[in-house]
A tleap script that builds the chain and sets N, CA, C and O, in Angstrom:
source leaprc.protein.ff14SB
mol = sequence {
  NMET LEU ILE ALA VAL ASP CYS ASP GLY THR
  VAL ASP VAL SER GLY GLY PRO VAL PRO LEU
  GLU LEU LEU LYS LYS LEU SER GLU ARG HIE
  THR LEU PHE ILE ILE GLY ASN PRO TRP LEU
  ALA GLN HIE LEU PRO GLY ILE VAL PRO ASP
  GLN VAL GLY GLY LYS SER ALA THR LEU LYS
  ARG TRP LYS ALA GLU ARG PRO LYS HIE ASP
  ARG TYR ILE VAL VAL ASP ASP MET PRO HIE
  GLN TYR GLU GLN GLY TRP GLU GLY TRP GLU
  PHE PHE THR PRO VAL GLN PHE VAL GLU ALA
  PHE CGLY
}
set mol.1.N position { -9.980 -47.609 -10.834 }
set mol.1.CA position { -9.770 -49.018 -11.091 }
set mol.1.C position { -9.099 -49.146 -12.466 }
set mol.1.O position { -9.506 -48.498 -13.430 }
set mol.2.N position { -8.084 -49.977 -12.535 }
set mol.2.CA position { -7.424 -50.302 -13.801 }
set mol.2.C position { -7.849 -51.731 -14.164 }
set mol.2.O position { -7.664 -52.664 -13.382 }
set mol.3.N position { -8.420 -51.882 -15.361 }
set mol.3.CA position { -8.914 -53.175 -15.819 }
set mol.3.C position { -8.133 -53.579 -17.058 }
set mol.3.O position { -8.144 -52.873 -18.066 }
set mol.4.N position { -7.460 -54.709 -16.980 }
set mol.4.CA position { -6.719 -55.255 -18.124 }
set mol.4.C position { -7.513 -56.450 -18.654 }
set mol.4.O position { -7.755 -57.415 -17.928 }
set mol.5.N position { -7.913 -56.376 -19.922 }
set mol.5.CA position { -8.797 -57.378 -20.499 }
set mol.5.C position { -8.122 -58.103 -21.650 }
set mol.5.O position { -7.637 -57.481 -22.596 }
set mol.6.N position { -8.098 -59.418 -21.559 }
set mol.6.CA position { -7.674 -60.246 -22.685 }
set mol.6.C position { -8.795 -60.203 -23.712 }
set mol.6.O position { -9.953 -59.986 -23.354 }
set mol.7.N position { -8.470 -60.404 -24.966 }
set mol.7.CA position { -9.481 -60.322 -26.016 }
set mol.7.C position { -10.006 -61.689 -26.421 }
set mol.7.O position { -11.184 -61.988 -26.221 }
set mol.8.N position { -9.156 -62.506 -26.981 }
set mol.8.CA position { -9.574 -63.781 -27.559 }
set mol.8.C position { -10.154 -64.719 -26.510 }
set mol.8.O position { -9.490 -65.051 -25.528 }
set mol.9.N position { -11.394 -65.144 -26.722 }
set mol.9.CA position { -12.061 -66.034 -25.787 }
set mol.9.C position { -12.607 -65.344 -24.551 }
set mol.9.O position { -13.151 -66.001 -23.663 }
set mol.10.N position { -12.469 -64.030 -24.484 }
set mol.10.CA position { -12.926 -63.273 -23.320 }
set mol.10.C position { -14.066 -62.323 -23.695 }
set mol.10.O position { -15.106 -62.306 -23.038 }
set mol.11.N position { -13.864 -61.539 -24.749 }
set mol.11.CA position { -14.849 -60.536 -25.171 }
set mol.11.C position { -15.789 -61.150 -26.212 }
set mol.11.O position { -15.374 -61.984 -27.017 }
set mol.12.N position { -17.047 -60.734 -26.190 }
set mol.12.CA position { -18.056 -61.350 -27.053 }
set mol.12.C position { -17.734 -61.272 -28.543 }
set mol.12.O position { -18.146 -62.146 -29.306 }
set mol.13.N position { -17.011 -60.249 -28.966 }
set mol.13.CA position { -16.677 -60.137 -30.389 }
set mol.13.C position { -15.604 -61.140 -30.812 }
set mol.13.O position { -15.272 -61.241 -31.993 }
set mol.14.N position { -15.067 -61.878 -29.844 }
set mol.14.CA position { -14.079 -62.913 -30.165 }
set mol.14.C position { -14.407 -64.235 -29.461 }
set mol.14.O position { -13.514 -64.993 -29.082 }
set mol.15.N position { -15.702 -64.488 -29.298 }
set mol.15.CA position { -16.131 -65.770 -28.756 }
set mol.15.C position { -16.234 -65.878 -27.252 }
set mol.15.O position { -16.434 -66.977 -26.736 }
set mol.16.N position { -16.104 -64.784 -26.531 }
set mol.16.CA position { -16.178 -64.828 -25.074 }
set mol.16.C position { -17.479 -64.256 -24.545 }
set mol.16.O position { -18.291 -63.748 -25.318 }
set mol.17.N position { -17.691 -64.332 -23.237 }
set mol.17.CA position { -18.937 -63.866 -22.638 }
set mol.17.C position { -18.975 -62.392 -22.199 }
set mol.17.O position { -20.038 -61.896 -21.824 }
set mol.18.N position { -17.847 -61.693 -22.239 }
set mol.18.CA position { -17.837 -60.295 -21.781 }
set mol.18.C position { -18.334 -59.392 -22.912 }
set mol.18.O position { -17.689 -59.301 -23.957 }
set mol.19.N position { -19.470 -58.728 -22.714 }
set mol.19.CA position { -19.992 -57.851 -23.768 }
set mol.19.C position { -19.080 -56.647 -24.023 }
set mol.19.O position { -18.610 -55.998 -23.087 }
set mol.20.N position { -18.843 -56.366 -25.287 }
set mol.20.CA position { -18.062 -55.193 -25.664 }
set mol.20.C position { -18.707 -53.937 -25.081 }
set mol.20.O position { -18.005 -53.018 -24.658 }
set mol.21.N position { -20.033 -53.894 -25.059 }
set mol.21.CA position { -20.730 -52.730 -24.510 }
set mol.21.C position { -20.427 -52.520 -23.027 }
set mol.21.O position { -20.366 -51.380 -22.567 }
set mol.22.N position { -20.239 -53.601 -22.277 }
set mol.22.CA position { -19.868 -53.479 -20.860 }
set mol.22.C position { -18.498 -52.821 -20.742 }
set mol.22.O position { -18.299 -51.954 -19.891 }
set mol.23.N position { -17.559 -53.222 -21.584 }
set mol.23.CA position { -16.227 -52.621 -21.543 }
set mol.23.C position { -16.280 -51.146 -21.914 }
set mol.23.O position { -15.587 -50.329 -21.308 }
set mol.24.N position { -17.095 -50.798 -22.903 }
set mol.24.CA position { -17.246 -49.385 -23.275 }
set mol.24.C position { -17.783 -48.578 -22.096 }
set mol.24.O position { -17.306 -47.478 -21.816 }
set mol.25.N position { -18.774 -49.133 -21.413 }
set mol.25.CA position { -19.363 -48.456 -20.259 }
set mol.25.C position { -18.333 -48.281 -19.143 }
set mol.25.O position { -18.210 -47.197 -18.572 }
set mol.26.N position { -17.598 -49.343 -18.836 }
set mol.26.CA position { -16.587 -49.269 -17.777 }
set mol.26.C position { -15.453 -48.319 -18.135 }
set mol.26.O position { -14.886 -47.672 -17.254 }
set mol.27.N position { -15.113 -48.227 -19.428 }
set mol.27.CA position { -14.000 -47.357 -19.837 }
set mol.27.C position { -14.334 -45.880 -19.665 }
set mol.27.O position { -13.434 -45.040 -19.693 }
set mol.28.N position { -15.597 -45.551 -19.489 }
set mol.28.CA position { -15.980 -44.158 -19.246 }
set mol.28.C position { -15.554 -43.690 -17.855 }
set mol.28.O position { -15.329 -42.499 -17.636 }
set mol.29.N position { -15.444 -44.637 -16.912 }
set mol.29.CA position { -15.114 -44.270 -15.525 }
set mol.29.C position { -13.817 -44.870 -15.009 }
set mol.29.O position { -13.312 -44.460 -13.964 }
set mol.30.N position { -13.274 -45.841 -15.739 }
set mol.30.CA position { -12.089 -46.549 -15.281 }
set mol.30.C position { -11.058 -46.626 -16.402 }
set mol.30.O position { -11.378 -46.395 -17.568 }
set mol.31.N position { -9.832 -46.949 -16.042 }
set mol.31.CA position { -8.759 -47.100 -17.026 }
set mol.31.C position { -8.805 -48.520 -17.563 }
set mol.31.O position { -8.752 -49.484 -16.800 }
set mol.32.N position { -8.902 -48.641 -18.869 }
set mol.32.CA position { -9.009 -49.940 -19.513 }
set mol.32.C position { -7.770 -50.206 -20.357 }
set mol.32.O position { -7.325 -49.348 -21.119 }
set mol.33.N position { -7.220 -51.413 -20.211 }
set mol.33.CA position { -6.071 -51.840 -20.994 }
set mol.33.C position { -6.432 -53.124 -21.722 }
set mol.33.O position { -7.263 -53.902 -21.255 }
set mol.34.N position { -5.813 -53.336 -22.849 }
set mol.34.CA position { -6.053 -54.518 -23.668 }
set mol.34.C position { -4.820 -55.407 -23.619 }
set mol.34.O position { -3.702 -54.957 -23.870 }
set mol.35.N position { -5.042 -56.694 -23.287 }
set mol.35.CA position { -3.956 -57.676 -23.253 }
set mol.35.C position { -4.004 -58.488 -24.537 }
set mol.35.O position { -5.069 -58.943 -24.955 }
set mol.36.N position { -2.865 -58.663 -25.149 }
set mol.36.CA position { -2.798 -59.556 -26.308 }
set mol.36.C position { -3.285 -58.912 -27.584 }
set mol.36.O position { -2.707 -57.924 -28.037 }
set mol.37.N position { -4.326 -59.444 -28.167 }
set mol.37.CA position { -4.816 -59.054 -29.488 }
set mol.37.C position { -5.180 -57.564 -29.539 }
set mol.37.O position { -6.145 -57.148 -28.898 }
set mol.38.N position { -4.424 -56.758 -30.292 }
set mol.38.CA position { -4.637 -55.316 -30.285 }
set mol.38.C position { -5.866 -54.842 -31.059 }
set mol.38.O position { -6.244 -53.678 -30.931 }
set mol.39.N position { -6.502 -55.703 -31.859 }
set mol.39.CA position { -7.634 -55.223 -32.652 }
set mol.39.C position { -8.802 -54.776 -31.790 }
set mol.39.O position { -9.619 -53.972 -32.240 }
set mol.40.N position { -8.905 -55.278 -30.557 }
set mol.40.CA position { -9.992 -54.871 -29.675 }
set mol.40.C position { -9.931 -53.369 -29.391 }
set mol.40.O position { -10.966 -52.728 -29.208 }
set mol.41.N position { -8.744 -52.821 -29.356 }
set mol.41.CA position { -8.580 -51.393 -29.079 }
set mol.41.C position { -9.306 -50.531 -30.107 }
set mol.41.O position { -9.723 -49.417 -29.791 }
set mol.42.N position { -9.460 -51.023 -31.313 }
set mol.42.CA position { -10.160 -50.271 -32.362 }
set mol.42.C position { -11.639 -50.089 -32.023 }
set mol.42.O position { -12.280 -49.164 -32.522 }
set mol.43.N position { -12.176 -50.958 -31.186 }
set mol.43.CA position { -13.595 -50.931 -30.859 }
set mol.43.C position { -13.902 -50.198 -29.557 }
set mol.43.O position { -15.065 -50.079 -29.171 }
set mol.44.N position { -12.873 -49.710 -28.885 }
set mol.44.CA position { -13.070 -49.041 -27.602 }
set mol.44.C position { -12.539 -47.614 -27.659 }
set mol.44.O position { -11.375 -47.401 -27.999 }
set mol.45.N position { -13.372 -46.643 -27.332 }
set mol.45.CA position { -12.926 -45.250 -27.384 }
set mol.45.C position { -11.868 -44.941 -26.342 }
set mol.45.O position { -11.921 -45.443 -25.219 }
set mol.46.N position { -10.909 -44.113 -26.720 }
set mol.46.CA position { -9.921 -43.632 -25.769 }
set mol.46.C position { -8.736 -44.533 -25.501 }
set mol.46.O position { -7.868 -44.175 -24.705 }
set mol.47.N position { -8.670 -45.692 -26.139 }
set mol.47.CA position { -7.537 -46.593 -25.932 }
set mol.47.C position { -6.372 -46.110 -26.796 }
set mol.47.O position { -6.519 -45.920 -28.003 }
set mol.48.N position { -5.224 -45.916 -26.169 }
set mol.48.CA position { -4.037 -45.471 -26.901 }
set mol.48.C position { -3.043 -46.626 -26.984 }
set mol.48.O position { -3.154 -47.581 -26.215 }
set mol.49.N position { -2.070 -46.560 -27.904 }
set mol.49.CA position { -1.138 -47.680 -28.065 }
set mol.49.C position { -0.466 -48.146 -26.781 }
set mol.49.O position { -0.192 -49.337 -26.631 }
set mol.50.N position { -0.197 -47.236 -25.853 }
set mol.50.CA position { 0.437 -47.628 -24.595 }
set mol.50.C position { -0.478 -48.489 -23.735 }
set mol.50.O position { -0.025 -49.112 -22.775 }
set mol.51.N position { -1.749 -48.528 -24.070 }
set mol.51.CA position { -2.714 -49.309 -23.307 }
set mol.51.C position { -2.968 -50.682 -23.941 }
set mol.51.O position { -3.933 -51.360 -23.588 }
set mol.52.N position { -2.123 -51.080 -24.854 }
set mol.52.CA position { -2.245 -52.383 -25.509 }
set mol.52.C position { -0.912 -53.089 -25.365 }
set mol.52.O position { 0.131 -52.498 -25.646 }
set mol.53.N position { -0.923 -54.348 -24.931 }
set mol.53.CA position { 0.349 -55.032 -24.775 }
set mol.53.C position { 0.205 -56.511 -24.505 }
set mol.53.O position { -0.890 -57.074 -24.524 }
set mol.54.N position { 1.343 -57.117 -24.254 }
set mol.54.CA position { 1.396 -58.537 -23.967 }
set mol.54.C position { 0.957 -58.808 -22.546 }
set mol.54.O position { 0.169 -58.051 -21.979 }
set mol.55.N position { 1.459 -59.880 -21.971 }
set mol.55.CA position { 0.961 -60.248 -20.649 }
set mol.55.C position { 1.907 -59.842 -19.523 }
set mol.55.O position { 2.019 -58.648 -19.245 }
set mol.56.N position { 2.568 -60.742 -18.884 }
set mol.56.CA position { 3.194 -60.522 -17.585 }
set mol.56.C position { 4.007 -59.245 -17.430 }
set mol.56.O position { 3.685 -58.431 -16.565 }
set mol.57.N position { 5.023 -59.041 -18.214 }
set mol.57.CA position { 5.873 -57.859 -18.024 }
set mol.57.C position { 5.081 -56.576 -18.247 }
set mol.57.O position { 5.273 -55.593 -17.532 }
set mol.58.N position { 4.195 -56.585 -19.233 }
set mol.58.CA position { 3.404 -55.394 -19.528 }
set mol.58.C position { 2.456 -55.066 -18.385 }
set mol.58.O position { 2.342 -53.906 -17.990 }
set mol.59.N position { 1.780 -56.067 -17.851 }
set mol.59.CA position { 0.854 -55.825 -16.744 }
set mol.59.C position { 1.576 -55.270 -15.525 }
set mol.59.O position { 1.086 -54.344 -14.879 }
set mol.60.N position { 2.716 -55.821 -15.215 }
set mol.60.CA position { 3.486 -55.341 -14.065 }
set mol.60.C position { 3.957 -53.903 -14.293 }
set mol.60.O position { 3.968 -53.097 -13.362 }
set mol.61.N position { 4.341 -53.588 -15.519 }
set mol.61.CA position { 4.759 -52.216 -15.842 }
set mol.61.C position { 3.576 -51.262 -15.728 }
set mol.61.O position { 3.716 -50.176 -15.166 }
set mol.62.N position { 2.424 -51.647 -16.246 }
set mol.62.CA position { 1.237 -50.792 -16.158 }
set mol.62.C position { 0.913 -50.460 -14.710 }
set mol.62.O position { 0.600 -49.313 -14.391 }
set mol.63.N position { 0.985 -51.452 -13.834 }
set mol.63.CA position { 0.676 -51.227 -12.422 }
set mol.63.C position { 1.715 -50.299 -11.789 }
set mol.63.O position { 1.363 -49.390 -11.037 }
set mol.64.N position { 2.977 -50.527 -12.090 }
set mol.64.CA position { 4.044 -49.693 -11.516 }
set mol.64.C position { 3.936 -48.241 -11.987 }
set mol.64.O position { 4.227 -47.321 -11.223 }
set mol.65.N position { 3.521 -48.032 -13.231 }
set mol.65.CA position { 3.416 -46.684 -13.795 }
set mol.65.C position { 2.142 -45.966 -13.378 }
set mol.65.O position { 2.031 -44.753 -13.555 }
set mol.66.N position { 1.199 -46.684 -12.838 }
set mol.66.CA position { -0.086 -46.096 -12.475 }
set mol.66.C position { -0.488 -46.485 -11.053 }
set mol.66.O position { -1.453 -47.226 -10.864 }
set mol.67.N position { 0.235 -45.997 -10.062 }
set mol.67.CA position { 0.005 -46.417 -8.676 }
set mol.67.C position { -1.246 -45.811 -8.037 }
set mol.67.O position { -1.592 -46.188 -6.917 }
set mol.68.N position { -1.920 -44.906 -8.695 }
set mol.68.CA position { -3.056 -44.205 -8.078 }
set mol.68.C position { -4.347 -45.013 -8.039 }
set mol.68.O position { -5.283 -44.623 -7.341 }
set mol.69.N position { -4.429 -46.107 -8.755 }
set mol.69.CA position { -5.679 -46.863 -8.816 }
set mol.69.C position { -5.920 -47.646 -7.528 }
set mol.69.O position { -4.985 -48.133 -6.892 }
set mol.70.N position { -7.197 -47.757 -7.159 }
set mol.70.CA position { -7.537 -48.489 -5.942 }
set mol.70.C position { -7.652 -49.992 -6.186 }
set mol.70.O position { -7.542 -50.782 -5.249 }
set mol.71.N position { -7.872 -50.389 -7.435 }
set mol.71.CA position { -7.962 -51.813 -7.771 }
set mol.71.C position { -7.286 -52.056 -9.115 }
set mol.71.O position { -7.313 -51.207 -10.007 }
set mol.72.N position { -6.682 -53.232 -9.239 }
set mol.72.CA position { -6.046 -53.673 -10.485 }
set mol.72.C position { -6.655 -55.027 -10.825 }
set mol.72.O position { -6.505 -55.994 -10.079 }
set mol.73.N position { -7.340 -55.080 -11.959 }
set mol.73.CA position { -8.100 -56.271 -12.316 }
set mol.73.C position { -7.617 -56.818 -13.659 }
set mol.73.O position { -7.375 -56.061 -14.600 }
set mol.74.N position { -7.481 -58.135 -13.732 }
set mol.74.CA position { -7.183 -58.828 -14.984 }
set mol.74.C position { -8.371 -59.729 -15.295 }
set mol.74.O position { -8.859 -60.458 -14.431 }
set mol.75.N position { -8.828 -59.666 -16.548 }
set mol.75.CA position { -9.904 -60.536 -17.017 }
set mol.75.C position { -9.324 -61.371 -18.154 }
set mol.75.O position { -8.908 -60.837 -19.183 }
set mol.76.N position { -9.301 -62.682 -17.954 }
set mol.76.CA position { -8.687 -63.555 -18.953 }
set mol.76.C position { -9.354 -64.925 -18.880 }
set mol.76.O position { -9.692 -65.406 -17.798 }
set mol.77.N position { -9.537 -65.542 -20.037 }
set mol.77.CA position { -10.147 -66.868 -20.066 }
set mol.77.C position { -9.154 -67.960 -19.670 }
set mol.77.O position { -9.531 -69.127 -19.561 }
set mol.78.N position { -7.908 -67.597 -19.457 }
set mol.78.CA position { -6.875 -68.548 -19.041 }
set mol.78.C position { -6.184 -68.026 -17.787 }
set mol.78.O position { -5.003 -67.680 -17.840 }
set mol.79.N position { -6.894 -67.960 -16.653 }
set mol.79.CA position { -6.335 -67.335 -15.444 }
set mol.79.C position { -5.166 -68.084 -14.829 }
set mol.79.O position { -4.451 -67.516 -14.003 }
set mol.80.N position { -4.948 -69.332 -15.200 }
set mol.80.CA position { -3.825 -70.093 -14.635 }
set mol.80.C position { -2.481 -69.479 -15.003 }
set mol.80.O position { -1.466 -69.804 -14.386 }
set mol.81.N position { -2.458 -68.603 -15.993 }
set mol.81.CA position { -1.212 -67.944 -16.392 }
set mol.81.C position { -0.696 -66.996 -15.307 }
set mol.81.O position { 0.460 -66.574 -15.343 }
set mol.82.N position { -1.548 -66.669 -14.356 }
set mol.82.CA position { -1.232 -65.656 -13.364 }
set mol.82.C position { -1.149 -66.242 -11.961 }
set mol.82.O position { -1.605 -65.609 -11.008 }
set mol.83.N position { -0.597 -67.398 -11.813 }
set mol.83.CA position { -0.624 -68.069 -10.520 }
set mol.83.C position { 0.350 -67.510 -9.487 }
set mol.83.O position { 0.078 -67.600 -8.290 }
set mol.84.N position { 1.468 -66.941 -9.909 }
set mol.84.CA position { 2.440 -66.466 -8.932 }
set mol.84.C position { 3.001 -65.100 -9.340 }
set mol.84.O position { 3.075 -64.773 -10.524 }
set mol.85.N position { 3.386 -64.324 -8.354 }
set mol.85.CA position { 4.067 -63.060 -8.601 }
set mol.85.C position { 3.160 -61.911 -9.012 }
set mol.85.O position { 3.609 -60.983 -9.685 }
set mol.86.N position { 1.899 -61.958 -8.623 }
set mol.86.CA position { 0.961 -60.936 -9.065 }
set mol.86.C position { 0.334 -60.179 -7.897 }
set mol.86.O position { -0.879 -59.974 -7.852 }
set mol.87.N position { 1.160 -59.777 -6.977 }
set mol.87.CA position { 0.677 -59.066 -5.798 }
set mol.87.C position { -0.075 -57.799 -6.204 }
set mol.87.O position { 0.401 -57.004 -7.015 }
set mol.88.N position { -1.245 -57.637 -5.626 }
set mol.88.CA position { -2.028 -56.439 -5.885 }
set mol.88.C position { -3.018 -56.548 -7.028 }
set mol.88.O position { -3.829 -55.642 -7.222 }
set mol.89.N position { -2.976 -57.619 -7.782 }
set mol.89.CA position { -3.917 -57.825 -8.890 }
set mol.89.C position { -5.032 -58.760 -8.453 }
set mol.89.O position { -4.812 -59.690 -7.677 }
set mol.90.N position { -6.233 -58.502 -8.961 }
set mol.90.CA position { -7.369 -59.407 -8.783 }
set mol.90.C position { -7.627 -60.074 -10.127 }
set mol.90.O position { -7.586 -59.410 -11.163 }
set mol.91.N position { -7.887 -61.359 -10.125 }
set mol.91.CA position { -8.083 -62.093 -11.371 }
set mol.91.C position { -9.498 -62.608 -11.481 }
set mol.91.O position { -10.043 -63.191 -10.544 }
set mol.92.N position { -10.087 -62.384 -12.651 }
set mol.92.CA position { -11.436 -62.813 -12.932 }
set mol.92.C position { -11.462 -63.605 -14.226 }
set mol.92.O position { -10.819 -63.229 -15.206 }
set mol.93.N position { -12.205 -64.700 -14.228 }
set mol.93.CA position { -12.522 -65.330 -15.508 }
set mol.93.C position { -13.564 -64.424 -16.163 }
set mol.93.O position { -14.161 -63.592 -15.480 }
set mol.94.N position { -13.793 -64.562 -17.456 }
set mol.94.CA position { -14.803 -63.717 -18.098 }
set mol.94.C position { -16.184 -63.821 -17.443 }
set mol.94.O position { -16.860 -62.808 -17.261 }
set mol.95.N position { -16.599 -65.029 -17.092 }
set mol.95.CA position { -17.907 -65.206 -16.456 }
set mol.95.C position { -17.938 -64.508 -15.097 }
set mol.95.O position { -18.914 -63.829 -14.777 }
set mol.96.N position { -16.899 -64.664 -14.305 }
set mol.96.CA position { -16.837 -63.997 -12.998 }
set mol.96.C position { -16.906 -62.475 -13.158 }
set mol.96.O position { -17.571 -61.791 -12.380 }
set mol.97.N position { -16.219 -61.958 -14.167 }
set mol.97.CA position { -16.191 -60.518 -14.409 }
set mol.97.C position { -17.585 -60.001 -14.758 }
set mol.97.O position { -18.022 -58.981 -14.225 }
set mol.98.N position { -18.275 -60.695 -15.643 }
set mol.98.CA position { -19.629 -60.285 -16.025 }
set mol.98.C position { -20.552 -60.334 -14.815 }
set mol.98.O position { -21.374 -59.437 -14.625 }
set mol.99.N position { -20.426 -61.367 -14.001 }
set mol.99.CA position { -21.248 -61.477 -12.795 }
set mol.99.C position { -20.970 -60.332 -11.814 }
set mol.99.O position { -21.890 -59.812 -11.183 }
set mol.100.N position { -19.710 -59.949 -11.694 }
set mol.100.CA position { -19.326 -58.914 -10.738 }
set mol.100.C position { -19.589 -57.490 -11.227 }
set mol.100.O position { -19.960 -56.626 -10.433 }
set mol.101.N position { -19.402 -57.235 -12.523 }
set mol.101.CA position { -19.447 -55.864 -13.029 }
set mol.101.C position { -20.541 -55.622 -14.064 }
set mol.101.O position { -20.814 -54.478 -14.426 }
set mol.102.N position { -21.163 -56.692 -14.536 }
set mol.102.CA position { -22.175 -56.571 -15.586 }
set mol.102.C position { -23.489 -56.154 -15.035 }
set mol.102.O position { -24.454 -56.005 -15.784 }
savepdb mol mol.pdb
quit
């Protein structure tokens, strides 16, 4: 599973409901990417610069470069940004993500 997580308003260290510890746990078994604010990468082991980026074009590139994953997930507090052109991605609000994976 490839999980792309927005930082601001999503992760608990930046005012969101997704615990940083949950992301650390998931990153042990899944590929984790950081959307937007790159400082979150400093708090997660194993994140390399290629795993930090902006939104639409970067997410599409990540998926194209990593076709082996069975699921592609985006977690963002502003899911309306992803209304069209995102075939193959699943979108979760932070609360939905915590409910599903926490």
